[in-house]
Steps between C-alpha positions, in 0.01 A plus 500: 500500500615858425563720803228776466253692714501416870769240450723773355429743770575237789790350321752731664450664843655805639522652850196666666268646248734462199418212260859488372840580647579708197216736588616516859853599407378762243266671768777488763734663252246768396422568869884543566539748219180690602631518872843625377331767285269610770776502762716711281215740436419496871808696570370804302152447656660518849687806405194678376281378791768605759537152642817282552616342181495155666124541552446572132713221388317246725167641382593465135647145555176382675280665239691364211513148645113456468557424141582145598126435563390633151348169383314436825378848586540721189249759620704560821823546294321766269353681802847514669648638177234759480535595871885552463469682166507850678839399641617469155600125538377158403492553125618141427247372747224695335579377152531132600194540729274627225629230266410226748171659575399513142615146434300361792154354511351806685201678348570765243341778707739449781800493260370818333446680828842417641666589171310841497608563857854425413491721190339795691764462781793490260354797304475717817839409634662554165334828451609628827865370460537639141355835603736517795799404295398766240478764762826405647659529150625139503308434177482690175230759467298394195178686578180444700403190294795308604391434866160332418657325195780349694258399787252340275759314287676362812173386663384337176841337443506362859141374495377399159775266374493262810126500503479411128777244521341345799161480350654330181696245707190428713288440192769276350535300825127458520491382137780249559306373807191462298696314234645270762152436644379412154796279448426317835142477405585358163754261651244373747242456222749317287599273791123435561446421136806268511368324796159462344652387170685236710189392660327472175784301356487262800135465453541432128764239577262336744222505236729343244613227740128426568433498131789273422383252769153512381579439131750218589237339725227519230727361230678228690275391780228374271713277293705369794175421677375304207836317481465390854140384453604304184796349687279390779269338253782335330617357824139363556460332158854403412435137546126473443476696174845537326333677197353765729829528682685578185242764404543662842871486477485677171271771647744544790791545249300753294402700806848500631649620170237776472572615863863500438462697170281772665728522802806537270320785320432690816856461640680522172497882520756486775743355258401685186722762337589654177873420525563794718681315770429346847477837670210613290337155507522499884323833523153374379247691693230335696227641272648313212476167695130586562435572136674171401293316758177662376588412131571137608178480692310629194614218283250244395576142615612234259442620139282798602793744470308793377640847548204612713541236786241282641124600452165370594486278186784298658292405799371190327845373465589591854202292620611223268830480663344480850261235375805299372621519854202338629292784591115492442454854363225664303467849344179696455486832308234756529440791267636575162872419462705794379854628519638732770820691552802277515574597873142410595508158324836417641388575845180298458705203373738527788228494761347192345852344461601572878158379635541168308857475640371534856248239441780268386686582812241497772203316365632229260218297341229760593254586226552856385268735331625799282261767411553795272241782464528762221300800610441846353782684674685216678626150492436271797677166579454239771673171576349298766589153602293244702654330805768248383419126553665348795695239300627775265605717796685226660692396184553855364847632442607739774570827317665778701321836500667834553168692555577726197233371261204679651694803569630524136158452360356782728771738392449428133120554527519812719754653264235500242240646725319172542368312811642179629348262767620157612402267776361160605147398409236367728526154341870480588644608174675818393395779275694773321306774335617811305329787315711710256369820331489455122640841429 
């Protein structure tokens, strides 16, 4: 961070009321010079007043030393300089005091009043002094105009320049402080924006991780579940029905190859590259992995490989695969079949696919009913299975469940503004229902 504003002010400290040691040294030096000037002029003041010279010197030194507090009490310094003006001393203190007063944050009316008093006092003193010198013959006799001219010129010269310079320096100082405050404010805003950007990036990374997990689960879990079911069936009929065992073995091999192919497509992006070297290949963003996972998840099984991914017309083949694995499943369609947006059809397909996978996992052998309803402004789907037969439950393959299937279906449906409901039925089965807007 840059050092601006308050940090800049408090970065270096000086003694007492000074913010910097340099300022303290400057004020002490000016006070010493003013004390020396007033002390020297105090000798003549003592001679004119008829008092001992030591008294005049001490008086001048004390009066001139007040310049040391010019930053803390500028009004006091100017008042002292005005007070000792009749003694014809304190010129340096008057000039520096007026400059400090004009550069301060005091109201302009106070600055103007004190500057006017200083000008008037200097004008009177100089008028008297020049007139006396003229009468004594110590100055040239130039006419009656010389006394007022010299008085006004000296008074203006001793008052106007320090006041104008002080006002300029004060305005410049206030401008710099304003710019520092703006810089601080901008820096804080940029820091806040950076923190928010980091939070958004972290949120996006979390969303991509969730998306990758969901896509991998949808693509791989269904096929692996069917593989396990076919393997269990193969084990059961290997000796009784060799022909069926061979068929189940072929199905297991096909499912395994398809699962490996889709998994390779999803993870292949981590090794992909255009010949730019390992460094660039290792810097694949998480979003690219999610896109690759979504692309692999959108591929149609077996020879369906259309560019648009799975759709509702593929549900028949999906049910056929489940039926081949031993599931008693039927499909009913209500309404006029029509096409929807690719994202809607893919989501509907995945919901049916995941629901059938859960039946294979948790209710093997149970009769399953799949219903699709094409409505005016939405499409509804429902997958409901009856309670599994006890024999089938006892002999069913034990498939692990990560609990991500229902969560992934809900996320997909809600992302499209739909409604998702799942839960057990009164008859002991399980029902998964989803409604997705058609637009």
